[in-house]
C-alpha angles and dihedrals in degrees: 000000000000116000136190129191123226119180091344091307115120115217123198108217130223126239120253118250123250114197134179091228122140123182114231108181145056113358086207091074093056088047090054092053093046092049089054090054094046118114113207102185139001087262092055128087130203122258124238108232122209114212111205130186145110118301110277101022093113107264095143091043090052091050093048094046090050091049094050089055087068092052094228129131112273125217124191124204117190109213121209137174087262096054109127127199091253090052088059094048124018128349122197117221134177109257133178118333091010092292120147115246123194115225117201115220121237088259093054092044089054089051092053097042097043091245134137122264121204111197101203122213089358094175090067087070125092125244091249089063095043089051090064088060096048097099091045092056097055135051092293092069098190140104131212120222110207089186094057096028095231140116116230119202120205119246110246090248093054113121130184139193135167129213119212134188119223094219128114102255096081142093124251111251113241112245094245088058094040090058091050094053101070145181104039110219116194120209114197132180113298118245116260095263089054093045090054091051090051091049090049091050094051097036104036090155093056120108118240092251091063093045092049095050094047093047090052091046089055093046092053093046093050090050088054093053095251121152096228109134138198087264088061089048090052091052092048093050094044093050094045089054091051092050090052089057091059096097100170132074128344095339093071106117143159123242096271095047091049092051092049091050092047093051093047093047097044104032105018136252093286089067092058093084091068094048092046089053092047090051093047091054092062 
């Protein structure tokens, strides 16, 4: 494990994340993220974009794809309601011979290595945890670890963004953090052609008939104001294909029966109306 020493404190660094995520959608959204990270002059600092949208619309995929464009290591940190300030920064653990070792979080590792940190589902995190990041997200660009007793300054190449769901199970961001997480980039449902491309990418082994039905199901549900996303569509298509492979006994089904069962078991009976309508339009 790689280590660095800051003010006589040795930090053990995290490993970067490697994901099989590929952005299929508007290039304009990647351009908006990259523009936020751009530094125009030695007196300039990067912005910290906030990606907002419904769960499953591809916020993390967009952030990761944008980060890979810069060819720098990418580090993900999954925020939760239980995330503490020390979780975000430096965590002490008991190492060999009972000695305390200091483990740098993925965020702090990105700061040190000049990588890109994606704080996923940031508005599930409390104000106390956000407060520990306040100096990092303005022109000071550092954090202070009370646990390790050190100040850590971000590498000039360090970049940050946060993804946030627009659902109800989240905290309100304090205004002083809200103003530090700019610009706000909204990710909406893709259009049907894009959704079909995403389905094809994630289900390359699916027949066209499955892709067509699921794409139409998503289009109908979006038109009705439902929150079903392309991630839900991928899960429906994947499970329907698995049901089709059960060749013995009562699970033997045709394509339409498999899709209906998949929708009911993954999204609930209330979603069946949209799949029934999609099947009837064939």
